[in-house]
ROFIFI-614387 format. One record per residue (C-alpha): residue number from 1; residue in three letters; z, y, x. Coordinates in steps of 0.001 Angstrom, whole numbers. Layout:
NUM/Ala/Z/Y/X
...
REM end
This chain:
1/Unk/15896/-39217/-1353
2/Unk/16675/-43308/-205
3/Unk/20085/-43314/693
4/Unk/20907/-42672/5219
5/Unk/22970/-45147/7313
6/Unk/24638/-44030/10342
7/Unk/24824/-46380/12889
8/Unk/26193/-46179/16308
9/Unk/23948/-47230/19292
10/Unk/24870/-47645/23447
11/Unk/22351/-46646/25356
12/Unk/21866/-46931/29345
13/Unk/20771/-44025/31374
14/Unk/20055/-44136/35016
15/Unk/23516/-43415/35593
16/Unk/26893/-45348/36116
17/Unk/28482/-44524/32575
18/Unk/27131/-45304/29425
19/Unk/26743/-43035/26317
20/Unk/27208/-43383/22407
21/Unk/24988/-41668/20281
22/Unk/24583/-41675/16240
23/Unk/21204/-42574/14871
24/Unk/20336/-42200/11367
25/Unk/18149/-45146/9715
26/Unk/17027/-45473/6074
27/Unk/14803/-48230/4583
28/Unk/11590/-45451/4045
29/Unk/12358/-42651/6775
30/Unk/11793/-42794/10032
31/Unk/15086/-43319/12624
32/Unk/16258/-40308/14130
33/Unk/18955/-39208/16665
34/Unk/21176/-36866/15478
35/Unk/23911/-36344/18211
36/Unk/24125/-36580/21970
37/Unk/20475/-34664/22778
38/Unk/21207/-31113/22271
39/Unk/23044/-29918/25232
40/Unk/20425/-27950/27108
41/Unk/18291/-27119/23735
42/Unk/18976/-23337/23409
43/Unk/16149/-22355/21342
44/Unk/16838/-22128/17386
45/Unk/13890/-24422/16326
46/Unk/15667/-27540/17477
47/Unk/17932/-27692/14822
48/Unk/15339/-27835/12518
49/Unk/14025/-31014/14390
50/Unk/15759/-34509/15707
51/Unk/14457/-36797/18453
52/Unk/12418/-39865/17104
53/Unk/15066/-42778/17953
54/Unk/13345/-45628/20129
55/Unk/14259/-48379/17614
56/Unk/11312/-46908/15617
57/Unk/7751/-48499/15184
58/Unk/5341/-47174/17727
59/Unk/7571/-45413/19445
60/Unk/6211/-42554/21753
61/Unk/8459/-40793/24132
62/Unk/9090/-36686/23132
63/Unk/8512/-36975/19335
64/Unk/10682/-35309/16943
65/Unk/10894/-35278/13038
66/Unk/10840/-32600/11212
67/Unk/14432/-32309/8973
68/Unk/12739/-30018/6481
69/Unk/9867/-32882/5506
70/Unk/12765/-35600/6044
71/Unk/14805/-34100/3471
72/Unk/11719/-33721/809
73/Unk/11017/-38106/1589
74/Unk/8688/-37323/4070
75/Unk/8268/-38682/7453
76/Unk/6639/-35847/9797
77/Unk/6473/-36325/13412
78/Unk/5657/-33809/16100
79/Unk/5037/-35255/19626
80/Unk/5454/-32045/22319
81/Unk/3981/-32912/26419
82/Unk/5408/-35418/28472
83/Unk/8224/-34719/30710
84/Unk/11437/-33069/30259
85/Unk/10656/-29514/30105
86/Unk/9739/-29501/26638
87/Unk/8168/-26387/24898
88/Unk/8721/-25691/20888
89/Unk/5340/-23916/20479
90/Unk/4525/-27213/18587
91/Unk/7545/-27406/16545
92/Unk/7146/-23373/15740
93/Unk/3421/-24038/14467
94/Unk/4767/-26799/12194
95/Unk/7511/-24761/10395
96/Unk/4499/-21858/10157
97/Unk/2077/-24101/8448
98/Unk/4624/-25930/5871
99/Unk/8139/-24316/5972
100/Unk/7390/-20675/6033
101/Unk/10999/-19485/4919
102/Unk/12403/-21587/7525
103/Unk/10003/-19750/9828
104/Unk/10686/-16255/8634
105/Unk/14413/-17328/9336
106/Unk/13768/-18385/12520
107/Unk/12133/-15469/13752
108/Unk/14401/-13212/12545
109/Unk/17435/-15021/14359
110/Unk/15484/-15290/17867
111/Unk/14708/-11449/17183
112/Unk/18573/-10736/16560
113/Unk/19440/-12898/19463
114/Unk/17188/-10879/21844
115/Unk/18824/-7528/20484
116/Unk/22512/-9422/21296
117/Unk/21314/-9968/24407
118/Unk/20136/-6341/25690
119/Unk/23773/-4873/24385
120/Unk/25524/-7536/25713
121/Unk/23806/-6127/29269
122/Unk/26117/-4039/31119
123/Unk/25254/-631/32299
124/Unk/23889/-164/35537
125/Unk/22629/2266/38515
126/Unk/18873/369/37751
127/Unk/19428/1433/33885
128/Unk/18146/4935/34868
129/Unk/15233/3723/36773
130/Unk/12006/3338/35178
131/Unk/11938/-47/34661
132/Unk/8914/-2473/36451
133/Unk/6592/-3228/34600
134/Unk/5911/-6778/33522
135/Unk/1706/-7143/33682
136/Unk/1872/-10760/31822
137/Unk/4497/-9149/28654
138/Unk/1876/-6613/28663
139/Unk/-1222/-7739/28522
140/Unk/51/-9985/25900
141/Unk/834/-6790/24253
142/Unk/-1830/-5479/24683
143/Unk/-4723/-8605/23793
144/Unk/-2592/-8866/20212
145/Unk/-2757/-5249/19480
146/Unk/-6437/-5519/20232
147/Unk/-6769/-8561/17734
148/Unk/-5039/-6660/15144
149/Unk/-6581/-2876/15199
150/Unk/-10021/-4066/16328
151/Unk/-10351/-6808/13909
152/Unk/-11144/-9478/16769
153/Unk/-11139/-12986/15843
154/Unk/-7750/-15477/16716
155/Unk/-9560/-17415/18788
156/Unk/-11623/-14795/20845
157/Unk/-9581/-15692/23534
158/Unk/-11069/-19793/24068
159/Unk/-14770/-18214/25083
160/Unk/-15427/-19178/28574
161/Unk/-16929/-15815/29376
162/Unk/-14119/-13668/28310
163/Unk/-11535/-15642/30251
164/Unk/-14092/-15093/32721
165/Unk/-13837/-11620/32345
166/Unk/-10721/-11074/32405
167/Unk/-10018/-12991/35369
168/Unk/-11810/-11189/37184
169/Unk/-9328/-7964/36846
170/Unk/-6409/-10180/37395
171/Unk/-5502/-14095/38052
172/Unk/-2264/-13454/37131
173/Unk/-2383/-12856/33548
174/Unk/-2626/-15733/30679
175/Unk/-4805/-15346/27254
176/Unk/-2356/-16222/24914
177/Unk/-3912/-19360/22679
178/Unk/-4300/-18927/18855
179/Unk/-413/-20566/18017
180/Unk/759/-18106/20232
181/Unk/-766/-15245/19187
182/Unk/25/-15829/15506
183/Unk/4075/-16424/16940
184/Unk/3763/-13326/18271
185/Unk/2644/-11515/15410
186/Unk/4909/-12795/13475
187/Unk/7748/-11067/15728
188/Unk/6000/-8185/15704
189/Unk/6151/-7934/12193
190/Unk/9247/-9186/11200
191/Unk/10476/-6144/13919
192/Unk/8343/-3898/12020
193/Unk/9553/-5038/8724
194/Unk/13458/-4377/10069
195/Unk/11669/-594/11240
196/Unk/10446/-73/7503
197/Unk/13932/-1302/6101
198/Unk/15627/1431/7812
199/Unk/13424/3894/6759
200/Unk/13429/3356/3204
201/Unk/17037/2787/2932
202/Unk/18294/3788/2
203/Unk/15213/5937/-644
204/Unk/13681/6968/-3878
205/Unk/9782/5652/-3935
206/Unk/6613/5268/-5863
207/Unk/3991/2720/-5655
208/Unk/252/1865/-6421
209/Unk/-765/-1696/-7255
210/Unk/-3986/-2954/-7438
211/Unk/-6043/-6056/-7562
212/Unk/-9194/-7629/-5617
213/Unk/-11409/-10976/-5509
214/Unk/-11974/-11647/-1525
215/Unk/-15320/-13395/-446
216/Unk/-13928/-16735/-350
217/Unk/-13105/-16162/-4350
218/Unk/-9401/-15885/-4193
219/Unk/-7045/-13146/-5742
220/Unk/-5184/-10465/-3686
221/Unk/-2910/-8136/-5001
222/Unk/-1709/-4887/-2664
223/Unk/1571/-2514/-2792
224/Unk/1502/439/-1082
225/Unk/4825/2137/-740
226/Unk/5122/6079/-1114
227/Unk/8127/8427/238
228/Unk/9285/11483/1578
229/Unk/10829/10574/5200
230/Unk/11992/13680/6760
231/Unk/9853/16295/4688
232/Unk/7206/13923/5524
233/Unk/5061/11909/3223
234/Unk/4414/8714/4070
235/Unk/2138/5473/3017
236/Unk/3297/2244/3851
237/Unk/1375/-1288/3275
238/Unk/4094/-3441/1643
239/Unk/2112/-6320/513
240/Unk/-1194/-7839/487
241/Unk/-443/-11483/-824
242/Unk/-3037/-13647/-2384
243/Unk/-2280/-14398/-6089
244/Unk/-774/-18040/-7050
245/Unk/-1412/-18259/-11093
246/Unk/-2842/-15991/-13170
247/Unk/-3079/-11945/-13637
248/Unk/-1824/-11314/-17105
249/Unk/270/-8178/-17077
250/Unk/3426/-10336/-17211
251/Unk/2706/-12456/-14125
252/Unk/1436/-9218/-12395
253/Unk/5035/-7972/-13459
254/Unk/6893/-10790/-12024
255/Unk/4970/-11137/-8839
256/Unk/5871/-7062/-8469
257/Unk/9416/-7810/-9081
258/Unk/9893/-10556/-6336
259/Unk/7711/-8670/-3592
260/Unk/9698/-5509/-4343
261/Unk/13304/-7861/-4347
262/Unk/11759/-9462/-950
263/Unk/12395/-6033/767
264/Unk/15758/-5536/-873
265/Unk/14398/-2465/-2979
266/Unk/16462/-719/-6088
267/Unk/13702/-1245/-8333
268/Unk/16309/-205/-11214
269/Unk/17482/3259/-9130
270/Unk/14736/3939/-6925
271/Unk/12001/3333/-8094
272/Unk/10180/6032/-9918
273/Unk/6585/5754/-10742
274/Unk/3877/3160/-10328
275/Unk/63/4098/-10205
276/Unk/-2648/1982/-11079
277/Unk/-5809/1643/-12837
278/Unk/-6619/1451/-16570
279/Unk/-7289/-2296/-17046
280/Unk/-5125/-4270/-19931
281/Unk/-3306/-6088/-17592
282/Unk/-2097/-3273/-15301
283/Unk/-1013/-1197/-18570
284/Unk/835/-4347/-19699
285/Unk/2243/-4549/-16342
286/Unk/3241/-461/-16666
287/Unk/4797/-972/-20025
288/Unk/6565/-3645/-18934
289/Unk/8381/-1773/-16030
290/Unk/8975/1132/-18811
291/Unk/10426/-1195/-20911
292/Unk/12888/-3052/-18009
293/Unk/13732/-485/-15816
294/Unk/12351/2875/-17013
295/Unk/10024/3387/-14740
296/Unk/6732/5481/-15475
297/Unk/3331/4720/-15389
298/Unk/713/6464/-14494
299/Unk/-3273/5735/-14657
300/Unk/-4940/6532/-11602
301/Unk/-6748/9629/-12569
302/Unk/-10107/9241/-10361
303/Unk/-10302/6105/-12357
304/Unk/-9788/7987/-15288
305/Unk/-12752/11065/-14239
306/Unk/-15214/8274/-13184
307/Unk/-15251/6478/-16641
308/Unk/-15955/9867/-17920
309/Unk/-18773/11000/-15275
310/Unk/-19911/7038/-16090
311/Unk/-20752/8052/-19867
312/Unk/-23305/11071/-18103
313/Unk/-24760/8132/-16472
314/Unk/-25346/5956/-19400
315/Unk/-27006/8562/-21858
316/Unk/-30576/8038/-22646
317/Unk/-31559/11096/-21198
318/Unk/-30468/10224/-17761
319/Unk/-31089/6442/-18103
320/Unk/-34841/7066/-16941
321/Unk/-35004/9185/-14444
322/Unk/-31991/7214/-13336
323/Unk/-33534/4325/-13136
324/Unk/-36650/5850/-11068
325/Unk/-34217/7060/-8739
326/Unk/-32896/4067/-8028
327/Unk/-36418/1968/-7440
328/Unk/-37736/4753/-5252
329/Unk/-34073/4477/-2926
330/Unk/-34516/849/-2848
331/Unk/-38295/633/-1649
332/Unk/-38201/3696/631
333/Unk/-34749/2036/1968
334/Unk/-36111/-1373/2433
335/Unk/-39670/-376/3727
336/Unk/-39570/1009/7496
337/Unk/-42926/2332/6926
338/Unk/-41785/4846/4155
339/Unk/-38730/5535/5842
340/Unk/-40916/7003/8727
341/Unk/-42970/8974/6513
342/Unk/-39672/10622/5141
343/Unk/-38747/11016/8002
344/Unk/-42115/12929/9113
345/Unk/-41713/15687/5744
346/Unk/-38179/16239/7157
347/Unk/-39509/17103/10625
348/Unk/-41995/19098/9487
349/Unk/-39634/21151/6581
350/Unk/-36601/21655/8906
351/Unk/-37867/21143/12729
352/Unk/-34931/20320/15227
353/Unk/-32456/18435/12521
354/Unk/-31963/15025/12626
355/Unk/-33361/13620/9690
356/Unk/-31900/11897/6357
357/Unk/-31857/9009/4841
358/Unk/-31806/7644/869
359/Unk/-28235/6463/-149
360/Unk/-27875/3459/-2393
361/Unk/-26038/2972/-4997
362/Unk/-22889/570/-4258
363/Unk/-21465/-92/-7837
364/Unk/-17943/-1338/-6482
365/Unk/-17950/2272/-5309
366/Unk/-16679/5712/-6970
367/Unk/-18914/7891/-7001
368/Unk/-21977/6237/-5375
369/Unk/-24515/7419/-7902
370/Unk/-23641/11239/-7743
371/Unk/-23874/10766/-3863
372/Unk/-27501/9194/-4804
373/Unk/-28298/12163/-6661
374/Unk/-27019/14863/-4463
375/Unk/-28891/13071/-1457
376/Unk/-32471/13061/-3411
377/Unk/-31777/16769/-4481
378/Unk/-31246/17475/-746
379/Unk/-34453/15810/292
380/Unk/-36414/17111/-2399
381/Unk/-38832/19109/-1102
382/Unk/-39380/16126/1589
383/Unk/-40100/13717/-948
384/Unk/-42352/15967/-2945
385/Unk/-44457/16515/665
386/Unk/-44624/12275/738
387/Unk/-46185/11982/-2272
388/Unk/-48700/15219/-1870
389/Unk/-49699/13046/1836
390/Unk/-50039/9975/-391
391/Unk/-52282/11379/-3132
392/Unk/-54108/13203/-382
393/Unk/-54641/9770/2031
394/Unk/-55757/8228/-1634
395/Unk/-58063/10821/-2350
396/Unk/-59723/11228/1447
397/Unk/-60069/7323/1580
398/Unk/-64219/6296/1045
399/Unk/-63379/3480/-876
400/Unk/-61851/3200/-4397
401/Unk/-57894/2804/-3610
402/Unk/-55196/2554/-6328
403/Unk/-52448/4114/-6517
404/Unk/-49887/2810/-3550
405/Unk/-46378/1900/-4460
406/Unk/-44824/4921/-3115
407/Unk/-47026/6936/-5338
408/Unk/-46101/5162/-8052
409/Unk/-41961/5663/-7770
410/Unk/-42354/8998/-6630
411/Unk/-40531/11489/-8970
412/Unk/-41662/13706/-11360
413/Unk/-40868/17523/-11446
414/Unk/-38727/16819/-14299
415/Unk/-36897/14092/-13210
416/Unk/-35845/16328/-10880
417/Unk/-34600/18668/-13322
418/Unk/-32677/16429/-15023
419/Unk/-30964/14622/-11442
420/Unk/-30159/18582/-10508
421/Unk/-29036/19251/-13969
422/Unk/-26517/16111/-13478
423/Unk/-25810/16959/-9811
424/Unk/-24380/20342/-11073
425/Unk/-22467/18965/-14032
426/Unk/-20814/16211/-12202
427/Unk/-19891/17820/-8776
428/Unk/-16726/19146/-10011
429/Unk/-15600/15741/-10872
430/Unk/-16654/14951/-7665
431/Unk/-15003/17825/-5870
432/Unk/-10947/16658/-8081
433/Unk/-12272/13188/-6538
434/Unk/-11753/14106/-3503
435/Unk/-8757/16483/-3842
436/Unk/-6608/14041/-5919
437/Unk/-7393/10671/-3412
438/Unk/-5177/11566/-554
439/Unk/-2341/9870/479
440/Unk/-1209/12194/3380
441/Unk/-661/15314/1181
442/Unk/1545/16391/-1733
443/Unk/-1126/15915/-5052
444/Unk/191/14595/-8302
445/Unk/2020/18399/-8653
446/Unk/-2092/19167/-8662
447/Unk/-3376/17392/-11388
448/Unk/-2503/19614/-14390
449/Unk/-4099/22503/-12471
450/Unk/-7149/20103/-12098
451/Unk/-7638/18612/-15305
452/Unk/-7661/22707/-16716
453/Unk/-10438/23805/-14324
454/Unk/-12471/20254/-15334
455/Unk/-12263/21286/-18936
456/Unk/-13317/24749/-17712
457/Unk/-16166/23467/-16166
458/Unk/-17700/21214/-18993
459/Unk/-17335/24286/-21532
460/Unk/-19194/25662/-19271
461/Unk/-22144/23366/-18625
462/Unk/-21731/22581/-22882
463/Unk/-22670/26623/-23320
464/Unk/-25261/26935/-20751
465/Unk/-27202/24034/-21895
466/Unk/-27457/25203/-25290
467/Unk/-31458/25729/-25091
468/Unk/-31706/22072/-24064
469/Unk/-30481/19864/-26602
470/Unk/-31098/16691/-25049
471/Unk/-29044/17985/-21724
472/Unk/-26267/19729/-24407
473/Unk/-25790/15683/-26109
474/Unk/-25401/14829/-21988
475/Unk/-22074/17223/-21712
476/Unk/-20819/17052/-25376
477/Unk/-20426/12453/-24726
478/Unk/-18300/13591/-21516
479/Unk/-16836/16399/-23530
480/Unk/-15763/13791/-25882
481/Unk/-14568/11066/-23259
482/Unk/-12707/13625/-21243
483/Unk/-10738/14798/-24532
484/Unk/-10308/11459/-25588
485/Unk/-8099/10437/-22375
486/Unk/-6610/14050/-21629
487/Unk/-6318/15615/-24798
488/Unk/-8007/18929/-26554
489/Unk/-5443/21033/-25209
490/Unk/-2785/21544/-22032
491/Unk/425/20418/-23042
492/Unk/3289/19322/-22533
493/Unk/5211/16635/-23815
494/Unk/8145/14301/-22684
495/Unk/7070/11146/-24376
496/Unk/4069/8830/-23197
497/Unk/1120/9050/-25813
498/Unk/-767/5856/-27224
499/Unk/-3878/5439/-28504
500/Unk/-5825/1928/-29487
501/Unk/-5180/-1130/-26994
502/Unk/-1814/1151/-26285
503/Unk/-3873/3306/-23772
504/Unk/-1772/6142/-22560
505/Unk/-3837/9467/-23488
506/Unk/-2799/12980/-22182
507/Unk/-1336/14104/-18731
508/Unk/1971/12154/-17453
509/Unk/4790/13531/-17588
510/Unk/5721/13724/-13820
511/Unk/2643/15749/-13159
512/Unk/4339/18596/-14765
513/Unk/7178/18078/-13233
514/Unk/5756/17890/-9466
515/Unk/3482/20939/-11006
516/Unk/6874/23003/-10882
517/Unk/8664/21556/-8592
518/Unk/5666/22584/-5466
519/Unk/5945/25992/-4733
520/Unk/2267/26374/-4768
521/Unk/1966/25630/-8523
522/Unk/4875/26354/-10171
523/Unk/3569/29610/-11602
524/Unk/196/29098/-12429
525/Unk/1039/26024/-14263
526/Unk/3769/27522/-16053
527/Unk/785/30215/-17353
528/Unk/-1093/27443/-18997
529/Unk/1868/26546/-21359
530/Unk/3246/28778/-24408
531/Unk/6799/29541/-24374
532/Unk/8225/26584/-26736
533/Unk/6592/24242/-24032
534/Unk/7770/26278/-21126
535/Unk/11408/25821/-22210
536/Unk/11336/22264/-23030
537/Unk/9855/20902/-19525
538/Unk/12764/23396/-17715
539/Unk/15173/21947/-20027
540/Unk/14110/18222/-19016
541/Unk/13919/19170/-15104
542/Unk/17429/20765/-15668
543/Unk/18505/17359/-17830
544/Unk/17624/15081/-14880
545/Unk/18705/16935/-12398
546/Unk/22218/16344/-13991
547/Unk/21678/13086/-14172
548/Unk/20886/12535/-10634
549/Unk/23280/14400/-9643
550/Unk/25992/12965/-11754
551/Unk/24850/9262/-10701
552/Unk/24464/10450/-7047
553/Unk/28357/11232/-7152
554/Unk/29515/8001/-8855
555/Unk/27283/6296/-6403
556/Unk/29364/8046/-3693
557/Unk/32569/7647/-5222
558/Unk/32385/3921/-6035
559/Unk/31632/3261/-1749
560/Unk/34522/5636/-1158
561/Unk/36754/3331/-3678
562/Unk/35134/1/-2181
563/Unk/36413/1628/1326
564/Unk/40196/1912/72
565/Unk/40419/-961/-1375
566/Unk/41888/-3009/1259
567/Unk/44095/-307/1822
568/Unk/45310/-210/-1616
569/Unk/45734/-3611/-2270
570/Unk/48144/-3912/871
571/Unk/50287/-1128/-361
572/Unk/50146/-2375/-3981
573/Unk/53341/-3630/-4513
574/Unk/55238/-1304/-2516
575/Unk/54049/1506/-5098
576/Unk/54180/-980/-8441
577/Unk/56702/345/-10544
578/Unk/60307/-1862/-10959
579/Unk/62796/-1400/-13926
580/Unk/63322/1572/-15868
581/Unk/60088/3168/-14185
582/Unk/58060/144/-15203
583/Unk/59446/1266/-18897
584/Unk/58604/4765/-18762
585/Unk/54522/3857/-17773
586/Unk/54206/1173/-20535
587/Unk/51944/2329/-23568
588/Unk/50938/5949/-22150
589/Unk/48037/7096/-19793
590/Unk/47174/9302/-17366
591/Unk/44841/11555/-18604
592/Unk/44838/13599/-15577
593/Unk/41762/11923/-13705
594/Unk/39821/11713/-16490
595/Unk/40434/15787/-17226
596/Unk/39928/16356/-13518
597/Unk/36164/14187/-13888
598/Unk/35396/16042/-16897
599/Unk/35823/19912/-15358
600/Unk/34028/18263/-12371
601/Unk/31260/17579/-14304
602/Unk/31301/20839/-16195
603/Unk/31132/22871/-12580
604/Unk/28580/20377/-11695
605/Unk/26474/21459/-14654
606/Unk/26765/24792/-14436
607/Unk/26108/25036/-10878
608/Unk/22768/23365/-11403
609/Unk/22169/25985/-14417
610/Unk/22509/28569/-11891
611/Unk/20261/26272/-9383
612/Unk/17672/26174/-11494
613/Unk/17808/30036/-12815
614/Unk/17004/30972/-8827
615/Unk/14718/28612/-8550
616/Unk/12635/29551/-11636
617/Unk/12823/33107/-10115
618/Unk/11481/32410/-6608
619/Unk/7977/33584/-5650
620/Unk/7184/30231/-3916
621/Unk/3924/29855/-1980
622/Unk/308/30343/-1699
623/Unk/-2165/27427/-2200
624/Unk/-3947/27848/837
625/Unk/-3048/29081/4110
626/Unk/-4678/31480/6431
627/Unk/-6883/28778/7748
628/Unk/-8159/28171/4239
629/Unk/-6464/24748/3704
630/Unk/-3702/23212/1859
631/Unk/-99/24858/2018
632/Unk/2216/22183/2766
633/Unk/5001/22169/-177
634/Unk/7207/20089/1720
635/Unk/6861/22262/4188
636/Unk/8544/24916/2205
637/Unk/10780/22817/1261
638/Unk/12220/21794/4490
639/Unk/12896/25734/4671
640/Unk/14408/25815/1135
641/Unk/16193/22853/748
642/Unk/19689/24230/1658
643/Unk/18459/27006/-1039
644/Unk/17691/24582/-3449
645/Unk/19616/21803/-2870
646/Unk/19966/19799/-6348
647/Unk/16083/20686/-7225
648/Unk/15106/19329/-4024
649/Unk/16834/16015/-4440
650/Unk/14598/15821/-7606
651/Unk/11762/17290/-5912
652/Unk/11931/14664/-3112
653/Unk/11516/11827/-6186
654/Unk/8408/13476/-7682
655/Unk/6364/15035/-5112
656/Unk/5851/11384/-3587
657/Unk/4003/10277/-6756
658/Unk/24/9714/-5501
659/Unk/-2234/11236/-7990
660/Unk/-4067/8187/-7683
661/Unk/-4292/4431/-7070
662/Unk/-6772/5041/-4132
663/Unk/-3859/4050/-1178
664/Unk/-4477/487/-2391
665/Unk/-8013/389/-2707
666/Unk/-8437/1433/949
667/Unk/-6036/-2067/1731
668/Unk/-9071/-3811/485
669/Unk/-11557/-1910/1948
670/Unk/-9876/-2797/5104
671/Unk/-9165/-6428/3765
672/Unk/-12899/-6727/3460
673/Unk/-13894/-6609/6868
674/Unk/-11198/-9003/8179
675/Unk/-11895/-11530/4790
676/Unk/-15930/-11526/5596
677/Unk/-18497/-13873/5762
678/Unk/-17649/-15352/9236
679/Unk/-13817/-15576/7984
680/Unk/-13936/-16448/4681
681/Unk/-11618/-19544/5253
682/Unk/-8837/-17298/7232
683/Unk/-5408/-18560/5423
684/Unk/-3790/-15996/3317
685/Unk/-434/-15444/5699
686/Unk/-3169/-15030/8453
687/Unk/-4764/-12187/6380
688/Unk/-1380/-10769/5015
689/Unk/28/-10452/8812
690/Unk/-2993/-9000/10014
691/Unk/-3113/-6172/6678
692/Unk/495/-5203/7331
693/Unk/240/-4429/11165
694/Unk/-2777/-2945/10862
695/Unk/-2418/-786/7816
696/Unk/1316/-35/9352
697/Unk/255/416/13022
698/Unk/2106/3780/13671
699/Unk/5457/1647/13066
700/Unk/4690/-1176/15175
701/Unk/5882/-918/18819
702/Unk/3882/-3003/21023
703/Unk/5357/-1958/24283
704/Unk/8546/-3800/23129
REM end
């Protein structure tokens, strides 16, 4: 940056006295006034700007120079309105667009200042009365909420018809313009961030991560955070950010650590597990996290099951029927006449019921092929009737007509037989996917039992198809793929087994731990293991309980020691031994504290062993409640955490792990509605703030 010179300039205002101000000038940079102008500028945004001095070439009144740009050797000016009462909105807009870190700091300063004013307000009798509603503030909050939750465009308020409509209800309200809207959303985001930080303070958590390419061909990454808060499983959209650079495992790990550290999260001690798909870069990310912080990495269970299901779709036996079905579905859904014929056939078969349409396959949506098959089998009678009607119409014609397109594409009986077999074969996999994809209930504990059920279903399907060799080969292909990914037997191991490509094989360790820490699945899971595996599993859980308890004790001791440090230092000189006392203490050590600590640890280990034995003997609870719904294990723990306090600490860590990465996938499903063809140019910052406020809407205070 060029060297600056400070000179004094005497100005002559329209008063009796004169004032002296300091002006900073350089050869390349514009001259600015650095003193004598902030007397009544209370908004903290002014500290980032300085007025352009009148000696500057092309000087205009109320022009301000950005000091952040100036520090980088760049001249950037912002012209505000005319008059003496200036709105700093233009200054804030410049900071938001060009100096994001400084802008975020500014928002935090403003929020802290408002909180400080509220705290300094003296209580009065008026504080007990219902506050008077400010219709302008209320409209602004409701308008911003509508923009976020209903996915409206930022400039919708600029529509003249929209303004007229609002004006018919109230002439007092003012529709925020785009910049005011974004500024208000930034404030709401910062307040919500603070709420989330207070919730997750010192909490253990797990995350799901995934990547997505937008309509604008930009790469975004999503992080969802999962933890248990007041005996309720909570999900937070922590990050939705555009990636800068590549997507290698190393780069993803650095980006992940940066995002988590920006929230002040303790990755080393509080991050329990990372859940992602099994792509090579995600696999590398998991290996790095495991090496750096001993964090467990799980593959998305739904993703692995879907890969096994794809084996059925790719088999030679099923390729031709699937091709025929896809062609038929595409034709019917693209032809209004064929759709009407299908609807008429359904009405004749089931009068009074609403006709259904055929479902297309969507390559980016899991299980869309299965749902397409399922719908086709449900409409089999209507499709066969439609084909017969086509044949009759052609035969009754006086002219010699060729086969119609619909008649050519309609499926034969053997095609329906194959598709029906596929539907029955894949039904357990689709049920498992729905069982494991939820984010509002505990599901990591269900993985072991689900895998065992699917394994049994494949064995049963293989035996049932012994008289149909072609179909049996389909089952065999799926069984081989299933066993390669999960193992041929349900066996517990604390180590991660890896096969070619460093990919994981088998059920994750924490899935077994979750099954035993879930009172619904404890007994059923233990029944699948032999005596040695059960003994090893309980031993590993007990060792982890001891580790967690000792770590928490150390944290509490360090916290207490830090609180007492000042008092100790103040009286250190008075307690320090002198004279003969110094001689007697030299060369000797007092082991009383060490022995006391060892005794405390032995007592803790014994208490944990007794508590684990009591928990093993406890009956737990049923899988389903009286209504047939899953029983909430966290409700059971809420009633029994005082009985098993140490076991609950580990359960709180493990049961928050999601079985799939579906929460991160849902972020992208919502993002596709924001970054669409009409909003492909939306900036990454604006997309991120919309996704954050929309995804965490239950925590956003729109009334403040």
